[in-house]
KEBA-699093 format. One line per field, with one value per residue (C-alpha): residue number from 1; x, y, z. Coordinates in nm, 4 decimals, decimal comma. Example, Ala and Ser with C-alpha at 12.3 -4.5 7.8 and 13.67 -1.06 7.14 Angstrom:
residues 2
pos 1 2
x 1,2300 1,3670
y -0,4500 -0,1060
z 0,7800 0,7140
END
This chain:
residues 404
pos 1 2 3 4 5 6 7 8 9 10 11 12 13 14 15 16 17 18 19 20 21 22 23 24 25 26 27 28 29 30 31 32 33 34 35 36 37 38 39 40 41 42 43 44 45 46 47 48 49 50 51 52 53 54 55 56 57 58 59 60 61 62 63 64 65 66 67 68 69 70 71 72 73 74 75 76 77 78 79 80 81 82 83 84 85 86 87 88 89 90 91 92 93 94 95 96 97 98 99 100 101 102 103 104 105 106 107 108 109 110 111 112 113 114 115 116 117 118 119 120 121 122 123 124 125 126 127 128 129 130 131 132 133 134 135 136 137 138 139 140 141 142 143 144 145 146 147 148 149 150 151 152 153 154 155 156 157 158 159 160 161 162 163 164 165 166 167 168 169 170 171 172 173 174 175 176 177 178 179 180 181 182 183 184 185 186 187 188 189 190 191 192 193 194 195 196 197 198 199 200 201 202 203 204 205 206 207 208 209 210 211 212 213 214 215 216 217 218 219 220 221 222 223 224 225 226 227 228 229 230 231 232 233 234 235 236 237 238 239 240 241 242 243 244 245 246 247 248 249 250 251 252 253 254 255 256 257 258 259 260 261 262 263 264 265 266 267 268 269 270 271 272 273 274 275 276 277 278 279 280 281 282 283 284 285 286 287 288 289 290 291 292 293 294 295 296 297 298 299 300 301 302 303 304 305 306 307 308 309 310 311 312 313 314 315 316 317 318 319 320 321 322 323 324 325 326 327 328 329 330 331 332 333 334 335 336 337 338 339 340 341 342 343 344 345 346 347 348 349 350 351 352 353 354 355 356 357 358 359 360 361 362 363 364 365 366 367 368 369 370 371 372 373 374 375 376 377 378 379 380 381 382 383 384 385 386 387 388 389 390 391 392 393 394 395 396 397 398 399 400 401 402 403 404
x 0,3543 -0,0132 -0,1295 -0,3350 -0,0337 0,1896 -0,0736 -0,1055 0,2704 0,2934 0,0091 0,1916 0,5107 0,3157 0,1528 0,4857 0,6445 0,3622 0,0628 0,0958 0,1089 -0,1482 -0,3581 -0,5179 -0,3722 -0,0423 -0,1976 -0,3571 -0,0378 0,1647 -0,0702 -0,0332 0,3450 0,3359 0,1502 0,3663 0,6338 0,3646 0,2490 0,5062 0,2181 0,1495 0,4269 0,1698 0,0020 0,3183 0,5447 0,5175 0,4655 0,8284 0,9181 0,6533 0,7803 1,1303 1,0037 0,7914 0,9750 1,2498 1,3513 1,0443 1,1456 1,5098 1,6936 1,7742 1,4032 1,3369 1,5879 1,4897 1,1093 1,0338 1,1965 0,9361 0,6304 0,7221 0,7485 0,4171 0,2210 0,3809 0,2702 -0,0816 -0,1194 0,0832 -0,1575 -0,4652 -0,6147 -0,6793 -0,9557 -1,1590 -1,4548 -1,2775 -0,9952 -1,2378 -1,4176 -1,0860 -1,0104 -1,3526 -1,2996 -0,9624 -1,1110 -1,3980 -1,1470 -0,9645 -1,2854 -1,3619 -1,0092 -1,0555 -1,3913 -1,2425 -0,9576 -1,2080 -1,4230 -1,1237 -0,9843 -1,3176 -1,4242 -1,0943 -1,1024 -1,4626 -1,3859 -1,5777 -1,8372 -1,7513 -1,8417 -2,1405 -2,1151 -1,7633 -1,8725 -2,1648 -1,9327 -1,7027 -1,9972 -2,1636 -1,8395 -1,7094 -2,0414 -2,0574 -1,6981 -1,7683 -2,0949 -1,9148 -1,6404 -1,8906 -2,1056 -1,8221 -1,5191 -1,6930 -1,9100 -1,6460 -1,3822 -1,0423 -0,7997 -0,4787 -0,1906 0,1405 0,4116 0,7309 0,8517 1,1151 0,8389 0,6591 0,9830 1,0502 0,6994 0,7362 1,0868 0,9835 0,6603 0,8394 1,1649 0,9918 0,7959 1,0849 1,2389 0,9213 0,8914 1,2467 1,1256 0,9137 1,0243 0,9373 1,2437 1,3080 1,5637 1,6926 2,0032 1,8494 1,9551 2,3068 2,2364 1,9370 2,0021 1,6763 1,6957 1,4676 1,4912 1,1995 1,0787 0,7183 0,4398 0,3318 0,0074 0,0130 -0,2928 -0,1126 0,1351 -0,1284 -0,3836 -0,1920 -0,1798 -0,5508 -0,6532 -0,4276 -0,4247 -0,8041 -0,7996 -0,5463 -0,7373 -1,0484 -0,8489 -0,7399 -0,3926 -0,2822 -0,3942 -0,1117 -0,3024 -0,3004 0,0781 0,0741 -0,1626 0,0538 0,3640 0,1647 0,0906 0,4560 0,5873 0,3543 0,3876 0,7663 0,7851 0,5916 0,8231 1,1298 0,9651 0,9339 1,3139 1,3415 1,1038 1,3194 1,6328 1,4434 1,3042 1,6447 1,7924 1,5045 1,5037 1,8791 1,8752 1,5882 1,7661 2,0788 1,8858 1,7297 2,0632 1,9616 2,2834 2,1703 2,3609 2,1508 1,8091 1,5590 1,2702 0,9696 0,6330 0,3170 0,0436 -0,1410 0,0600 0,4033 0,3462 0,3502 0,6709 0,7874 1,1418 1,2976 1,6353 1,8305 2,0299 2,2140 1,9068 1,6043 1,4412 1,3006 1,0233 0,8803 0,6385 0,6845 0,4481 0,5805 0,2869 0,4165 0,4907 0,8494 1,1064 1,1722 1,0286 0,9441 0,8342 0,9776 0,8308 1,0721 1,0511 1,2793 1,4492 1,3951 1,5954 1,6868 1,3322 1,4330 1,6940 1,4840 1,4589 1,8186 1,9767 1,6429 1,5692 1,2470 1,4120 1,6927 1,4386 1,2337 1,5443 1,6446 1,2960 1,2837 1,6392 1,7040 1,4561 1,2520 1,1658 1,0118 0,7400 0,6148 0,2561 0,2427 0,4759 0,5637 0,4917 0,6594 0,5726 0,8332 0,7340 0,8713 0,9288 0,9890 0,6170 0,5276 0,1838 -0,1670 -0,2630 -0,0680 -0,0054 -0,0848 0,1299 -0,0774 0,2099 0,1411 0,3754 0,4232 0,4774 0,4050 0,6747 0,6100 0,8311 0,6383 0,6922 0,8966 1,1375 1,0055 0,9377 0,5911 0,5537 0,2181 0,1278 -0,2158 -0,4313 -0,7765 -0,7702 -0,9594 -0,8385 -0,9331 -1,2227 -1,0995 -0,7461 -0,7597 -0,9267 -0,6440 -0,3904 -0,5483 -0,5433 -0,1749 -0,0999 -0,2389 0,0390 0,0870
y 1,1417 1,0485 0,8221 1,0869 1,3168 1,0393 0,9389 1,3003 1,3398 1,0118 1,1193 1,4442 1,2519 1,0148 1,3027 1,4740 1,1548 1,0068 1,2415 1,3402 0,9781 0,8011 1,0788 1,0167 0,6666 0,8347 0,9926 0,6640 0,4595 0,7391 0,7407 0,3625 0,3968 0,6613 0,4161 0,1071 0,1805 0,2023 -0,1510 -0,2521 -0,2234 -0,5882 -0,6515 -0,5750 -0,9072 -1,1181 -0,9425 -0,8603 -0,5033 -0,3918 -0,5962 -0,4157 -0,0864 -0,1563 -0,2903 0,0157 0,2717 0,0155 -0,1701 -0,0566 0,3047 0,2582 0,4041 0,0501 -0,0359 0,2845 0,1697 -0,1982 -0,1965 0,0193 -0,2460 -0,4993 -0,2735 -0,1046 -0,4453 -0,5633 -0,2560 -0,2607 -0,6233 -0,5235 -0,2734 -0,4667 -0,7603 -0,5373 -0,6668 -0,3024 -0,2937 -0,5651 -0,4980 -0,6889 -0,4369 -0,1450 -0,2839 -0,3027 0,0606 0,1737 -0,0212 0,1479 0,4911 0,4141 0,3078 0,6381 0,8373 0,6408 0,7128 1,0855 1,0672 0,8809 1,1292 1,4140 1,2485 1,1860 1,5395 1,7148 1,4796 1,5261 1,9015 1,8992 1,6752 1,3791 1,5717 1,5609 1,8415 1,7009 1,9845 1,8742 1,5115 1,6020 1,7791 1,4746 1,2343 1,4341 1,5120 1,1566 1,0059 1,2243 1,1323 0,7592 0,7974 0,9731 0,7127 0,4301 0,5911 0,7355 0,5135 0,1766 0,2229 0,3860 0,1922 0,2408 0,4720 0,3171 0,3209 0,3719 0,3722 0,1712 -0,0391 0,2283 0,4900 0,2879 0,2225 0,5981 0,6635 0,4145 0,5320 0,8917 0,8062 0,5581 0,7533 1,0728 0,8837 0,8135 1,1531 1,3235 1,0887 1,1844 1,5390 1,4233 1,3440 0,9740 0,9115 0,6892 0,4100 0,5259 0,3092 -0,0303 -0,3114 -0,1813 0,0629 0,1113 0,4839 0,6786 1,0063 1,2677 1,6363 1,7284 2,0152 1,9122 1,7363 1,3841 1,5486 1,9081 2,0217 2,3251 2,0953 1,8546 2,1167 2,2362 1,8857 1,8248 2,1543 2,1650 1,7926 1,7933 2,0850 1,9033 1,5766 1,7162 1,8388 1,6366 1,4880 1,7231 2,0410 2,2816 2,3928 2,0357 2,0337 2,3885 2,2919 1,9906 2,2050 2,4536 2,1663 2,0665 2,4239 2,5479 2,2337 2,2261 2,5966 2,5359 2,2462 2,4680 2,7281 2,4676 2,4253 2,7998 2,7649 2,4785 2,6962 2,9780 2,7425 2,5872 2,9313 3,0394 2,7144 2,7127 3,0800 3,0215 2,7279 2,9361 3,2297 3,0024 2,8406 2,4933 2,3038 2,0786 1,8028 1,7962 1,9007 1,8548 2,0615 1,9633 2,1141 2,0088 1,8190 1,9675 2,2935 2,4497 2,7502 2,5944 2,4026 2,1905 2,1463 1,8781 1,9216 1,6556 1,7235 1,4779 1,3571 1,5098 1,6391 1,9897 2,0561 2,3844 2,5237 2,8237 2,9738 3,2029 3,4259 3,4673 3,8272 3,7540 3,5313 3,3126 3,0256 3,1548 2,8281 2,4766 2,1554 1,9192 1,5405 1,3291 1,0507 0,7722 0,5405 0,3263 0,1848 -0,0044 -0,2126 -0,5358 -0,5007 -0,4082 -0,6248 -0,7302 -0,7022 -0,5153 -0,2374 -0,2021 -0,1405 0,1053 0,3093 0,3089 0,4112 0,7041 0,8060 0,7985 1,0855 0,9001 0,9006 0,6289 0,6170 0,3270 0,2122 -0,0574 -0,3052 -0,4984 -0,2555 0,0636 0,3127 0,4379 0,7752 0,8870 1,2587 1,3558 1,4013 1,5715 1,5377 1,5400 1,8303 2,1489 2,1022 1,7361 1,4230 1,2411 1,1493 1,0826 0,7819 0,5569 0,1890 -0,0404 -0,2910 -0,5930 -0,8866 -1,2137 -1,4919 -1,6899 -1,3970 -1,2886 -0,9208 -0,8070 -0,4694 -0,3101 0,0222 0,1302 0,2750 0,2860 0,6362 0,9267 1,2804 1,4754 1,7127 2,0610 1,9466 2,0747 2,3972 2,4392 2,3643 2,6227 2,8821 2,8160 2,8314 3,1872 3,2927 3,4537
z -2,0073 -2,0297 -2,3130 -2,4919 -2,5222 -2,6527 -2,9091 -3,0251 -3,0586 -3,2498 -3,4799 -3,5593 -3,6404 -3,8640 -4,0494 -4,1149 -4,2477 -4,4566 -4,4518 -4,8152 -4,9294 -4,7114 -4,5551 -4,2148 -4,2059 -4,1201 -3,8105 -3,7083 -3,7363 -3,5817 -3,2812 -3,2530 -3,2748 -3,0023 -2,7790 -2,8370 -2,5697 -2,3002 -2,3759 -2,1152 -1,8686 -1,9542 -1,7028 -1,4326 -1,5116 -1,4878 -1,2368 -0,8698 -0,7465 -0,7459 -1,0538 -1,2578 -1,1172 -1,2478 -1,5817 -1,6687 -1,8805 -1,9239 -2,2403 -2,4383 -2,3715 -2,4652 -2,7609 -2,8736 -2,8893 -3,0858 -3,3472 -3,3725 -3,3211 -3,6297 -3,8486 -3,7348 -3,7245 -4,0528 -4,2212 -4,0769 -4,1850 -4,5290 -4,5655 -4,4558 -4,7383 -4,9930 -4,9542 -5,0057 -4,6792 -4,5867 -4,8492 -4,6745 -4,4474 -4,1702 -4,1653 -4,1814 -3,8766 -3,6922 -3,7776 -3,6586 -3,3350 -3,2774 -3,3361 -3,1015 -2,8351 -2,8842 -2,8391 -2,5222 -2,3959 -2,4531 -2,2771 -1,9810 -1,9457 -1,9656 -1,6997 -1,4727 -1,5032 -1,4556 -1,1757 -0,9951 -1,0364 -0,9198 -0,6200 -0,7579 -0,9607 -1,3334 -1,5692 -1,7553 -2,0045 -2,1023 -2,1149 -2,3387 -2,5826 -2,5932 -2,6329 -2,9113 -3,0924 -3,0564 -3,1594 -3,4712 -3,5569 -3,5300 -3,7241 -4,0087 -4,0008 -4,0347 -4,3050 -4,5133 -4,4560 -4,4216 -4,7304 -4,9518 -5,1465 -4,9848 -5,1605 -5,2843 -5,0390 -5,2122 -4,9480 -4,9316 -4,6417 -4,5785 -4,5479 -4,2817 -4,0929 -4,0853 -3,9545 -3,6685 -3,5879 -3,5274 -3,3443 -3,1144 -3,0748 -2,9579 -2,6900 -2,4478 -2,5194 -2,4011 -2,1024 -2,0035 -1,9421 -1,6466 -1,2909 -1,3286 -1,5406 -1,8426 -1,8862 -2,2231 -2,2131 -2,1364 -2,1496 -2,0900 -1,8054 -1,5761 -1,5216 -1,5458 -1,7372 -1,5781 -1,6676 -1,4379 -1,6554 -1,7272 -1,5408 -1,6404 -1,7576 -1,8831 -2,0831 -2,2300 -2,4023 -2,5357 -2,6390 -2,9449 -3,0883 -3,0366 -3,1954 -3,5011 -3,5797 -3,5773 -3,8211 -4,0391 -4,0305 -4,2003 -4,5001 -4,8012 -4,7995 -5,0810 -4,9041 -4,8193 -4,5104 -4,3798 -4,3569 -4,2196 -3,9357 -3,8524 -3,8220 -3,6116 -3,3717 -3,3508 -3,3311 -3,0570 -2,8433 -2,8839 -2,8043 -2,4847 -2,3973 -2,4434 -2,2199 -1,9435 -1,9501 -1,8930 -1,5962 -1,4680 -1,4628 -1,2885 -1,0252 -0,9545 -0,8921 -0,6665 -0,4707 -0,4116 -0,3103 -0,0658 0,0972 0,1438 0,2884 0,5516 0,6384 0,5270 0,4658 0,1801 0,0033 -0,3134 -0,4358 -0,7163 -0,8505 -1,0618 -1,1622 -0,9841 -1,1662 -1,4683 -1,4861 -1,5184 -1,2938 -0,9465 -0,8743 -0,5842 -0,4587 -0,2387 -0,0700 0,1188 0,4357 0,6582 0,8487 0,6778 0,3601 0,3129 0,0617 -0,0597 -0,3190 -0,5444 -0,7997 -1,0688 -0,9778 -0,6220 -0,5305 -0,4208 -0,5973 -0,2937 -0,0907 0,2545 0,4152 0,4009 0,5350 0,7081 0,6811 0,8963 0,6998 0,9565 0,7306 1,0311 1,0199 0,7065 0,8899 0,8746 0,4949 0,4117 0,1434 -0,0053 -0,3753 -0,2999 -0,1011 -0,3542 -0,6336 -0,4253 -0,3400 -0,7058 -0,8150 -0,5707 -0,6625 -0,2838 -0,2291 0,0319 0,3981 0,6171 0,8797 1,0900 1,0375 1,3030 1,4700 1,1537 0,8680 0,7518 0,4810 0,2330 0,0842 -0,2526 -0,1948 -0,5591 -0,6221 -0,2954 -0,1385 -0,2839 -0,0570 0,0003 0,3730 0,4542 0,4541 0,1900 -0,0397 -0,4071 -0,4238 -0,1232 -0,0532 0,2415 0,3384 0,5566 0,6541 0,6529 0,9061 0,6512 0,6062 0,2652 0,1960 0,0904 -0,0848 -0,1684 -0,3254 -0,1975 -0,4750 -0,3195 -0,1764 -0,3307 -0,3772 -0,0674 -0,1169 -0,1985 -0,2881 -0,6462 -0,5438 -0,2943 -0,5682 -0,7991 -0,5227 -0,4636 -0,8379 -0,8456 -0,6094 -0,2715
END
């Protein structure tokens, strides 16, 4: 899921494990632990397009990594506090820098979400709230934390290992609930676990963490309410996550029933929620020569999908690329839910159908790749990222969410 959600989940895990002993430091290190698996994005700087695609959510998101990495990070953080370096102004400056980066991340996400929802026009009211609130938070951090002697940190190496284990371990588990999939069993197996029950960004899941962890963070480490607020955050978010599994079962039943009613002889199918919500779901079914996709909102008046869009497979267009490493990875990434269309004489476009389209009724696929065979026989793969969300797309999405 998105970085903010993973940081919030990690912070909650850190607070549960060590909040009583080290206070807000537990949230900070838990948030860092919740971010560590996503540092595999550094592969983008060293690998080609498809190599980075295969590397992401790979070994750093595996169960093996979740067991071994906490041993290293727990030892390092224990050494940090055991050496009293945390009392120096240098360390305090680092902490303030990390918190400032977090505030900027929240502001960027707020800008992106409001700008996207507003078709390029961000909500300046929301940005003002983030700027004022974040600025006040950093100001208080500088004036209070930087100029106040650091409280003693009494936590064992085992304590820190436990904190990093839970903050790292929960990261790939949550990622496995999305349609993207997570390679939990690397390096032994590249199978990607994907339960498809929650969107890669769902504000209703993240909101509980942001509200209750903020309330907990302003209280002293010995306050009973602090622990209560933390468990509220975990309970409400986990309850929502369980509810998405219930939605998943409902959608599977409705999608399969609708396919049968319209005499679509499918071989397999998948369903997943659309972006930023768990009310509007999309389904993709595979037949012998085509894929059928449909949308259903739980606010629709009838429990069925009345209209399907058909996409011809056109897999024969990939004949020049068969046997290549690039095509093998793209097929694996899309879990074979893909169709192909020709762009020009030498290029084709492979569309990943699991995520549907950016608009309700247009062929502007969320994930797609261009393949081109160079004169020397090598395969070139690019993933265009320079397009903007079409004006009115999110308004159209919201209208569809409200049902028909």
